[in-house]
C-alpha positions as CSV (number, residue, x, y, z in Angstrom):
1,M,100.8,89.8,90.9
2,Q,102.0,90.9,87.5
3,F,104.0,89.0,84.9
4,A,107.0,90.0,82.7
5,C,109.1,88.6,80.0
6,L,112.8,88.0,80.4
7,P,115.2,88.7,77.4
8,D,115.1,85.0,76.6
9,G,111.3,84.9,76.3
10,R,110.6,83.3,79.7
11,T,107.7,84.7,81.7
12,I,108.1,85.3,85.4
13,A,105.9,86.7,88.2
14,C,106.7,90.1,89.6
15,V,105.4,93.0,91.6
16,N,106.0,95.6,88.8
17,S,107.0,94.7,85.3
18,Y,109.1,97.8,84.8
19,E,111.3,96.7,87.8
20,V,112.2,93.5,86.0
21,D,113.5,95.3,83.0
22,F,115.7,97.5,85.2
23,S,116.9,94.7,87.5
24,V,117.8,92.3,84.7
25,H,120.5,94.7,83.5
26,E,122.1,94.6,86.9
27,I,121.7,90.9,87.9
28,F,122.1,89.0,84.7
29,A,125.3,90.9,83.8
30,E,126.9,89.7,87.0
31,D,130.1,87.7,86.4
32,L,131.0,85.9,89.6
33,A,134.1,84.3,88.2
34,A,135.5,87.8,87.4
35,H,135.3,88.5,91.1
36,G,136.9,85.3,92.3
37,L,133.8,83.3,93.0
38,S,133.1,79.8,91.7
39,L,130.3,77.4,92.0
40,T,129.6,73.8,90.9
41,S,126.4,72.6,89.2
42,D,125.1,71.2,92.5
43,A,126.1,74.1,94.8
44,T,124.0,75.2,97.7
45,V,123.1,78.9,97.6
46,L,121.2,81.0,100.1
47,D,119.7,84.2,98.6
48,V,118.9,86.6,101.5
49,G,116.8,89.5,100.3
50,A,115.6,87.7,97.2
51,N,112.8,90.0,96.1
52,I,111.1,88.2,93.2
53,G,114.0,85.8,92.7
54,L,116.0,87.1,89.7
55,F,119.3,86.2,91.3
56,A,118.0,82.7,92.0
57,L,117.1,82.4,88.4
58,Y,120.5,83.6,87.4
59,I,122.1,80.9,89.6
60,R,119.9,78.1,88.3
61,D,120.5,79.0,84.7
62,R,124.2,78.6,85.2
63,Y,124.2,75.8,87.8
64,P,121.2,73.6,86.8
65,Q,121.2,71.3,89.9
66,A,122.0,74.0,92.5
67,R,120.0,74.0,95.7
68,V,118.6,77.5,96.0
69,V,116.9,78.7,99.2
70,A,115.6,82.3,98.8
71,Y,114.4,84.6,101.6
72,E,112.0,87.5,101.2
73,P,109.9,89.1,103.9
74,M,107.6,91.4,101.9
75,P,104.3,89.7,101.1
76,E,103.8,90.9,97.5
77,A,107.4,90.2,96.5
78,F,107.3,86.9,98.3
79,A,104.2,85.8,96.3
80,A,106.1,86.4,93.1
81,L,109.2,84.7,94.5
82,A,107.2,81.6,95.5
83,H,105.7,81.4,92.0
84,N,109.1,81.7,90.3
85,M,110.9,79.3,92.6
86,A,108.2,76.7,92.1
87,A,108.5,77.0,88.3
88,M,112.2,76.1,88.5
89,N,113.2,72.5,87.5
90,P,114.0,71.3,90.1
91,P,112.0,73.7,92.2
92,G,113.8,76.2,94.5
93,R,112.7,76.9,98.0
94,A,111.1,80.2,99.0
95,V,110.9,81.3,102.6
96,Q,108.9,84.3,103.8
97,L,111.4,85.7,106.4
98,A,113.8,88.5,106.9
99,L,117.2,87.4,108.3
100,G,118.9,89.4,110.9
101,A,121.0,89.4,114.1
102,A,118.3,87.8,116.3
103,P,114.8,86.3,115.9
104,G,111.8,88.6,116.2
105,W,109.6,91.0,114.3
106,A,110.3,94.5,112.8
107,D,108.6,97.2,110.8
108,F,109.9,97.7,107.2
109,D,109.4,100.5,104.7
110,Y,107.9,98.7,101.7
111,F,107.9,100.5,98.4
112,P,105.0,99.0,96.3
113,G,106.3,101.0,93.3
114,V,109.9,99.8,93.6
115,S,109.7,96.7,95.7
116,A,113.5,96.1,95.6
117,L,114.0,99.3,97.7
118,S,112.1,97.9,100.7
119,T,114.2,98.2,103.9
120,Q,114.1,98.0,107.7
121,D,116.2,101.2,107.9
122,H,113.8,104.2,107.4
123,A,116.6,106.8,107.0
124,L,118.3,104.6,104.4
125,G,115.1,104.1,102.5
126,E,114.7,107.9,102.2
127,R,118.3,108.2,100.9
128,M,117.8,105.4,98.4
129,A,114.6,106.9,97.2
130,G,116.3,110.2,96.8
131,G,119.1,108.6,94.9
132,L,116.7,106.9,92.6
133,R,114.9,110.2,92.1
134,A,118.2,111.8,91.1
135,L,118.9,108.9,88.7
136,L,115.6,109.3,87.0
137,A,116.2,113.0,86.7
138,G,118.9,112.2,84.1
139,G,122.2,113.7,83.3
140,Q,124.0,110.5,84.3
141,D,127.2,109.0,82.9
142,A,126.7,107.4,79.5
143,P,126.6,103.7,80.7
144,V,124.0,104.6,83.4
145,Q,121.9,106.7,81.0
146,D,122.0,103.9,78.5
147,I,120.4,101.5,81.0
148,L,117.7,104.0,82.0
149,D,116.9,104.5,78.3
150,K,116.7,100.8,77.5
151,T,114.3,100.1,80.4
152,G,112.0,103.1,79.6
153,A,112.8,104.7,82.9
154,T,113.8,108.0,81.3
155,E,110.3,108.4,79.8
156,M,108.6,107.5,83.1
157,A,110.7,110.1,84.9
158,T,109.0,113.0,83.2
159,D,105.8,112.2,85.0
160,S,106.3,113.8,88.5
161,T,103.1,112.3,89.8
162,F,104.2,108.8,88.8
163,V,107.6,109.3,90.4
164,D,106.1,110.6,93.7
165,Q,103.8,107.5,93.8
166,L,106.7,105.2,92.9
167,L,108.8,106.3,95.9
168,R,106.0,106.4,98.5
169,P,106.5,103.7,101.2
170,Q,104.1,101.7,103.3
171,V,104.9,100.2,106.7
172,V,104.8,96.3,106.7
173,R,105.6,94.2,109.8
174,A,107.7,91.1,109.1
175,E,109.2,88.2,110.9
176,I,113.0,87.9,111.3
177,D,115.2,84.8,111.9
178,T,118.9,84.2,111.8
179,V,121.1,82.5,109.2
180,S,122.3,80.0,111.8
181,A,118.7,79.1,112.9
182,Q,117.8,78.5,109.2
183,L,120.9,76.3,108.6
184,A,119.9,74.2,111.6
185,K,116.3,74.0,110.5
186,L,117.1,73.0,107.0
187,G,119.9,70.7,107.8
188,I,122.5,72.6,105.7
189,D,126.1,72.0,106.7
190,R,127.7,73.8,103.7
191,V,126.8,77.0,101.9
192,D,128.7,77.5,98.6
193,L,127.4,81.1,98.3
194,L,125.6,83.3,100.8
195,K,124.2,86.3,98.9
196,V,123.0,89.2,101.0
197,D,121.0,92.0,99.5
198,T,118.9,93.4,102.3
199,E,118.9,97.2,101.7
200,G,121.0,98.1,104.7
201,A,120.7,95.1,107.0
202,E,123.8,93.3,105.7
203,A,125.7,93.6,109.0
204,Q,122.8,92.3,111.0
205,V,122.4,89.3,108.7
206,L,126.1,88.4,109.2
207,A,125.8,89.0,112.9
208,G,123.1,86.2,112.9
209,L,125.8,83.7,112.0
210,A,127.1,81.8,115.1
211,E,130.9,81.5,115.3
212,D,130.8,77.8,114.7
213,D,128.7,78.3,111.5
214,W,131.1,80.6,109.7
215,A,133.2,77.6,108.7
216,K,130.1,76.4,106.7
217,I,130.1,79.5,104.5
218,R,132.5,79.1,101.6
219,Q,131.7,82.3,99.7
220,L,129.7,85.5,100.1
221,L,128.3,88.2,97.8
222,V,127.2,91.1,100.0
223,E,125.6,94.3,98.8
224,A,126.6,97.1,101.3
225,H,124.3,100.1,101.5
226,H,125.8,102.3,104.2
227,G,128.6,104.1,102.2
228,E,132.2,103.4,101.5
229,D,133.5,103.4,105.1
230,A,131.0,100.8,106.2
231,A,131.6,98.7,103.1
232,R,135.4,98.7,103.8
233,Q,134.8,97.7,107.4
234,L,132.6,94.7,106.3
235,D,135.3,93.8,103.8
236,A,138.0,94.0,106.5
237,D,135.9,91.8,108.8
238,L,135.5,89.1,106.2
239,R,139.3,89.2,105.4
240,A,139.9,88.8,109.2
241,R,137.8,85.6,109.0
242,G,140.1,84.2,106.3
243,Y,138.2,85.2,103.1
244,R,139.9,86.6,100.1
245,T,137.8,89.6,99.1
246,Q,137.1,92.1,96.3
247,L,135.2,95.4,96.8
248,A,133.4,97.0,93.9
249,R,131.1,100.0,93.4
250,H,127.5,99.1,92.3
251,P,127.2,100.1,88.6
252,L,124.4,102.5,89.5
253,C,126.1,103.9,92.6
254,Q,125.2,107.5,93.1
255,P,126.1,110.2,95.7
256,G,123.8,110.0,98.6
257,A,122.9,106.4,97.8
258,E,126.3,104.7,97.6
259,V,126.1,100.9,97.2
260,F,129.0,98.5,97.1
261,H,129.4,94.8,96.3
262,I,131.7,92.7,98.5
263,Y,132.8,89.4,97.0
264,A,134.4,87.0,99.5
265,A,135.8,83.4,99.0
266,R,137.8,81.1,101.2
267,P,141.1,80.3,99.5
């Protein structure tokens, strides 16, 4: 486990300190209200695919009494997540699980050099790694290049050996449960925000919600990794369930590794 400093001076646990610098630009700049989402100070938030817990920290900073339950299956990322959730006041809850369509076990591609890329979908992992390699190669639009420069990624990208090692995955076997099973186990009857960032398993996570449990989910923030058509289908599915939605491209969305955010709220 490593440690890194946030822009406000706080120290958090992480897998790689350079990942924190990069992710903070994405997560801490999020404006939920601008996308039609709203939370109260004591909201209940499920963070599925939490990695080291930066989104959970973002939520707790803005909603001090929020109940945050964060899920992360990869052991190294989970160790950092558990440390960061325990350091919250009041503490958040870290659960070492993946969530999916049905309980079981599965093999994941775990990227020790970029833990946030870890995925159950091998082909998607290769595409995302290729997209990150293209990002690091430079020549991006000015806002994207500015982020890369600020985080030091531009300098690291000149070391081809480092980049190769960065994007080399390991196979890790992890346990899977469903959202509905977790709601029952934890006694949760209302979720103010279900955030899903599972590097390609977003549809499976939502398939793990029993029909009767959809009424418990007030709002969602879903990161969709399978291209625009798949993102629009997820968006349409949520609208069919009565949600008001917004669909937006990820700020670092690149050809070959297209990522979209879906914001959904019940009127």
